N, C-alpha and C positions, 0 to 999 in steps of 0.2 A: 333374440338376432342382433348383433350391434351393428348399426349403420353408422358410416363413416360419410361424413358431409365434408364437402369440398373446403379447401381454406377459407376462402371469403366467407362462405357462409357459416363456419365455425367459429370466425372473429364475430361475426354478428351475434351468434347465439352464447358466446361467452363475455359480451361487452358489456353488459347487464350484472353478471355473475363480478365481475374483477371493478366493480365501481370502484369500494372502496380502495381495492391497490393503486386505480388511479389518482383518485383522491389524496392517498398517501406520497403521491409519486408528484405532486403537483410543486411542493415545497423545491424539490428538484429541479422542476423544469423552468420554475419562476427563477431560482438562479441562475439557468442558464440562458434567462431572457427569452424565455419564449414567450412570455406574456399571458399566460392562461390566468383566470382568475376563478370566481366563484365556480365551487364543485357544481355540476348541471344536475336539473332536477328529471330530464327526461334520457330516454334511453334508447334513442334513434340511433340509427345509424351513422348520422353526423352529428359535429358537435357543433350546435350552433352558436357558442359565444366565443368559437372562433372561426368556425366555419369546416375546420379541419374533419374530414370521417374520422370515424372513431376506431374504425381499420388501423389507419395511420397512424392515428395516436399513440395505439395500443404498438405498435412494431414501432416507433421510434421512441419509445419509453426507454430512458438510460436502466433499466433493470431487465433481470432475465427472468422472462414468464412462462409459467407452464401451468398446464392444468390435467386433472386425469380424473378419471372415471371415480363413481364410489367406493370401488373395490383397489382402487389405486392404479390402474393402468394408466399409463400416460395418453394424452390423445390431443395434445398441444405445445407445441416450444413456439413461441417470440421469435424474433428476428435475430432478435440481440443472444438470445440462448442459442440460437443454430449456429450463428457466427461462431461465439462461443465452443460450442464442441465441435462444431465442422461437419453435424451430420444431422438432419430431422427424424421428427419424433418417431416416424416408421421404419428409420432405416437401419435400425439395429434387431429388428423381428427375426427371429429365428423358429426351427420348430421343435418343439419339446420343451422352451424356457417360454414364459412371461416375458411381457413387453419391458415390465419394471424392472425385473430379474437382469436383463441384457444390458439396459440403461444404466442401472447401479452398478454392475459390473465393469461398466466401461470407462464411467467418469467418477465414481468416487474413490480417494486413495482408498488402499488396503486398508491398513491404520483406521479408518474413519467407516467403514462398510459394515461393521456390527451395530456399532451405536446409530447409524441413519437407518438400518435396516428395523433396529427395535423401536426407536422413534417413531418412526412413522406407522410401523404397525401400530405401534399403541393409539396413534393419533386415528386412523382407521377404524378402530374396532371400539372406540370410544367417541369419537368426535369432538375430541379436544385441540385446538390450535395446535400448530407443529410449529416449532421454532429450534435450529440449531445452527451450531457454527461448526464446518467442516472442509475440506479438502476437494474441489472440484479439478479433473482433467482439463485443460484445455484441448484447441484443436492440434498446437505445436507439442502439446506432451507436458509442459508445465502444469503442476498443482498448484492452484490459485486459492487461497482461503473464502468462503463465501459466506454470507450469512443468509439462512435459507426461513422464510416463516410460508407459514399456507394456512388456510381455513375452509371448513366447509362451506359451501353453499347450499340451502335448504329451498326445498319448497312451501307450500302454502300449511302442508300437513306436519311439516317439520321434517320432513326425510332428506336424508342427504343425497342429493342429486350430482353433484361434482365437488371436485376439490381444487382451488386455485393456491398457487405458490409464486412466489417472487423470491429471486436473490439478487442481492448485492456482493458486488466484487470488494473484500474488505482488505485485498494484500497489501496494496499501498498502505493505506491506513496502520495495519498489523505494524507493518516493517519502521513507516515512523514511529510508532509508539517502540516498539524493541529500541532503535536507536534511542529515542529521548530516556527509556531505563537506564541502557547504556551509561549514556551521559550524564544521566543523575547518581549511577553507582561510581562514576568517578569521580564526581564532585564530594561526593559522601566522602571515599578513601580519602580524597586533597584534602578534605574538612578535617576529616581525623587526623590525617598528618600532621596539618596545620595547627591543629588544638594541641596535640600531642607535643610539638616543639615550642608552641608557647608556654604550656606547662612547664617543660623540661628549664624553658629559659626563666619563667618565675624563679622555680625552685632554686636556679642557680643564681638569680639577682636577689633573692630574699635571703637566703641563707648565706651568700658570699660578704654579705656585710658585718655581722656578728664574726662571722671566722676572719674576716680581717682585722677587725678590732682584735680578737683572741691573740692574733699570733703579733700583732703589733704590742700589746699590753705584755704578752710574755717576752718579748726582747726587752722591751721596758725594764721586767722586772728583773730579769738575768742581769742586765747590767748594773741595777741596783744592788742584787745580791755579790756581783763579782768585785765592786767599790770596795776602795780600801781606805776607813773602814766600810763594813755592807752596810748600808741606808735600809735596815728593818722596816723602820717607819714607811717609807716609800714603796718598800715592795710588796710590804702588806695593803697597801691600799691597791696595788696592781694587781694584785691577785684576787683583791675584790670585785677591780673590773673585768678581769677574765671570767669571774665566774657569772656577773653579771652578763657578761654578752654570750657565755656558753648557756645560759635560760632562757637568753632570746631565741639563741640557734634551735635549741630543744622545742621551744613551744611555735615556732613556724614548720617546724617538721609534725611536730602533734596536730596544728591546723590541717597541715596536707592530709595525713594518714586520717583524720576525720573526715574529711573532705570523699576519701575513699572508700570510708565504710560508712558515710551517708548517714553520719552520727547529725544529731541537731546542732545546729549554731547557737555556739556558747554567747550569748547577748544578756549581758545585765545592765539593769535600769539604776544609771549612777550618773554621777555629774561627770564633764570632759575636764575640769580644772586638773584633777588628779593625773590623767593621761598626758596632759599639754605638761605639764612638769617633769614628767619622768622621760619623756622626749626630749626636753632639754637637756635634762642632765645626761641623758644617754649621748649627745653629739657635745658637749660641753668642751671635753678635751679636743675634738675636731675643731671645736669654733677657736680655742686658744691658740691652735697652730696657725690657724688662716687667719689670727688676729680679726676675727671677725666678732663684734658686740649683739648679743643674743637681747632683743628689748622684747620683753613679754608683757603683755597686759589681757588680764580676765577679768570680763564684768562679774559683778558680786552676785546678778539677777540671775544666774545660766540655771536654765529647768534641766529635769532629768531626762536623759536619752537612753534608749535602749542600744548597746553595740555589744561589737566583739572588740575586747579590749586589745588584742593582739593586733588587731588588723588595723583599728582604727590608729594603733602606735607606729604601724609600720608606714600609715598614708604621712601622717604627722613627720616622721625620721626622715622619709625621702623626700618631702617636698624642702626641708630643711637644712637638707644636705645640697641638692640640688642648687637653692638658693645660695647658701656658701660658696658652691664649687661654680655658679654662675660670676661671683664677686672676685675671683681668682687675680682678675689682671689691673681689678680698680684700683686706681692709686689713693684717693681719699679714704672717708669714712668709710668702711663696711660694717654694716648694718642692716641685721636679720630681724625681720619686727614678726612679731605672732602673737594675733591677737583675737580673742574669743568675746562673742558676744550673741545677744538673742534676738532674733528676728521674729515676726509671726507665725508660731508654730514650729521653726526650727533655731537652731542654734548653728551660728556662721563661725567659721573659723577661717583668718587669714593669714598666709606665711609671705612677708613682702622680702625683696630683695632690692639693691641699689645697683646690679648690675648691667649688661646692654642690652636686656629687656628679650621679646619673643617676637619674632617676625611671622613666625606662621601659628599662630595661636589654637587651631585647631586641627592641624596636622601633628603637633606634638603628643595628641594623646591617643595616635594609633599605633598598633603595634609594631615593633622595629626602628620606629622613627627617631631616629638619636643626631644632638647638635653636639658630641662628645667624641673625640678620637676613640676614645675606647670603650663607650657605652654599648648596650645592649638594645636600648630602647625599649625597654619593656617595663619599667620602673611608673612612668604618667599613667603607660595604657592599665596596668594593675591597680594603682590608685582610682582611678576612675571606677574601674569594675567593684573595687571595694565600697565605694562609697555610692555606688548605684544601687549596690544590692543592699544597703540599709536603707534604702528609700531617700537617698541625697543627688546633690549634683556637684561637682567639680569643672571648674572653668579656671581663665586666665585673665587678666586684666591687666593694663598699662600701668604703672605704677608711677606717681609724681612723687619727686620730681623726675624720677627716672629708674628703671629697672621693670620688673614683672611681680604681679600680685596674683597669687593663686586660692582662690576662694572654694571650699568648698562645706555646704551643711548637710546636716544632720536632723532628722524630724522629732521634736521634742515629744517627751512620752507625757511629763504632767506638766502642769503651770509654774509650779517653784519646788526649788530643792527641799528637802523634807531631812 
C-alpha cells in the first residue's frame, strides 16, 4: 500500500536525501548573494547555519527538483518545477496509465521521449546515475532545453528507496553558444576570404615585378633590333635579361605551387653573399635609370645560413626597390646601402636609403598599408612573413643623416663558412 504524505512532511522526508543536491546548488546560491556557507552536517527540519527552514530552502533553490519512488513513479515536484510545468505531481494522473508515463508524455519533446524513457529505464534497472540533456515543455507551450541529473538514495542495506533528480534550464546558455558558434563561423569565413585576398595580392605582387621587367627589356630589345644598323650585341644582352627575369617569375610560381602541394621548403645551407650580389644585379638597370648608386658591403666572416634562396632574394629585391623609389624626389646624391655582417647567432642585413624616412614604422608592415599611390601594400608584409618563417626579424630604423634603414636577421647555421 502506498502512503501519500502531506507536502510539508514529504519535504522533511526528502530533505536528507537531497543533501547532495543542496550542496551542489550552494555555489549557485552564493552567486546570487544568498550568503550560504558550509554544507550542513545535520538533517534537521531547519538549517541552523542560516536559520532558514530546509523546506523553504529546497523550495527556493533556483533549480527544478523532483523525486520518484524506486520504480520511477514521481512523488514530489519542487515549487520551481511546479511553476515551470504549470501543474503538480499528481495532476496528470489518469486511469489505465502510470503517473510517470502521463508526465513524460506531457512534458518531454516527442523527438526526445524515446531516449529519455530508455535512459531512465536503464537507471531504474541498474541503479546507475541518470544524466541527459533534452527538451522540456514549459507551462506556456515552449520547449526549453534542460540538463537533468538523478541519483538513487539507498538505505543502510544498499536498497534503493528513492530517486532524487534535479533539472537546470540551459536554453539561454545553449542559445548563446549557438550565437557564438555562428560568429566563429562568420569569422572563419572572413579570415579565409582575407587569406585568399592576401594570397592573390602576394602572387600579383611577386610575379608582377619580373613580368614588368620582361616587358621593359622586350621593348628595349625590339628597339635595338629595329635600329639601323641593328645592334645585335645590345639586343643579345637584353635577351639575357629577359631570360633571367622569366626564370625569376618561374621560380616564384614554383614556390607557390610547392606551397599548395605541401612540399618541403627548399632551404640550402649556404652563404648570403651570393644572394646579395644576385639581388644587386637584378636591380642594377633600374638603379641606373633612377640615378641611384648601390653601395654594397659584405663582411668576410659571414657564417652559413639555411634559407630559401628565392624567398630571401625576394625580400632583398623588394627592400632595394622600395629604397630606390623613396629617393625618387631627392635632389642630391641618391645612395642605397646594402650591408651584411654577423652578429651573435645571426647574420644581419641592412638596406638603407636617403629618402624622406618612415613616419609609421610599425604600420608599414601591415597588409594593404602603402604610401605609394600605385602600391598594393603587400611587399613589406610578405617580406616580414618570409623573414619570420626563417626564424629572423625584420624592422625599420631611422637612417643617419636622413632616410630609412630596413634591417633583417637570419639565424646562423654554423660558425664559419666552409
